[in-house]
C-alpha angles and dihedrals in degrees: 000000000000136000134049113295114236117259091251122093132181113227111224093220142074094206107122092202092056092045092052094048095044093047089054092047093049094051094098089064095046090233120158114225118198123183117241089240089071087067096043092252114154122220116279123239114264103200098144127106096224134063091230096055092047093047091051092048092050094047093049091048094052094044093049093048097047106027088232133116108266141215122200130186122197112182142152150147124283119196120200094215091053096051092254097316141173083033113138089005093059094116091047102039092122092040138287111317093017117152128225093267093055093044092049091050090050092050094051091047093050091053096047109124095018119120095199107072096164114137141163136203117231127201126186116187123194125188121191129186088209139342093276097043105145092200110053117183108238128189132173133196137179134199119195127211141116137259122256122196098226119064117237130186139029100238137078126029140245113031095344095115089059099039107099121196108205097199091055099035092226141090122252088253091059092059121095111246094250091052092048089052089059095052112027132106088249091053091050092050093045091052088059093043093050090057090051093046091051095048101038108025110021103021 
């Protein structure tokens, strides 16, 4: 595929927290990010066992449905004591359609009795110029912490109230959004993606 992609991407997600964070992180490139719901695009199936495969599937789905270049984020929480779970099922730990409260309760219950509470967030970002782009841009980021039983903090989403960062002495949900966007797994992945976007798409 040739040519410079337009500075408008469709986000292959309906998650308002992800949209907000990714819009902020893309601001240095002056790229407009519109959620796929604005185009009436339903969520893609996420049947794959890895973040990368799901991110690629979501990006292809959104690009094919809209005719736009697409950005997809597949991310989740991996706990050492659970062999990497909940992983790609992080948003559905308590069942399909579960909300953050239910998922957090399920996570705390599943870790009860374990001594090793180490965990890390993973984010894989995929950008495609179109659904058949043979050269997707792929970036990955991690954020290490541990799980605490009691929720703390009003910010963030997902497992943030239970994700404790030892070096800061706070949970992710106690961080102001701008600070989280400097430290998070999504910020780490976006840093890598921004470099690729500048050099390969918008250079």
